[in-house]
N, C-alpha and C positions, 0 to 999 in steps of 0.2 A: 265762468261760462267756458264752454268748449264748442268747437266746430269740427265739422268733418265735410269732406269733398265727395260728393256722390258720383256715380257713373256716368252722369251727363256732361262732365267737364269736358270741353273741347281743347283746353290747353292754350288758352289765349294770353295767360301771364298777368292779367290785370290785378288779381288778388294778390299776387306775390309782388306786384310793384306797389300796390296800395298799403300793403302791411307785410313787409318781410320778416318781420319778427314772428308771425304766425304761419304764413303761408309761403311755400316753396315749390318748385317744379322738380318732379322726380325724372329718373333716367328716360322714362317713356315719355316725358314732355307734358305730363298731367300735373295738376297742382294737388298738393296733399297739406294738410294741416299739421303742421310740424310740432306745435305744442300741446300738451295735454289740457293745460289751463291757459286762457289768455291772461297776460299780464295786465293789470288794472290801467296802466299808463298807455296802452295801445287799444284799449277796448273800442274806442271810438274808430280807429282806423279799421279794425277789424270787421266793424259792422259796416263801416263804407265799402269794404271790400266784399262783403256778402251782398250788400245791395247793388253793387256795381257789376255782379256776375251776370253776363248777358245770357246765360242759360239756366240760372238759378241752381247750380251745382253746390253751392255752400249752404249747409244746414246746421242749425244748432243741434249739439249733441246731448244737451242737458234735459 
């Protein structure tokens, strides 16, 4: 599974807190998906990050 963060990101940082193995904040203060493939051991945390995004900015890339 892959994720990407679309242009509606508001930079709240919830995804990076929920799953730092996959999401991080860039220099502009917006989230990016830093892994091309989500490791199996953090799939649940990545899904929770997606579900917890207040603006729905995290999308499945598959």
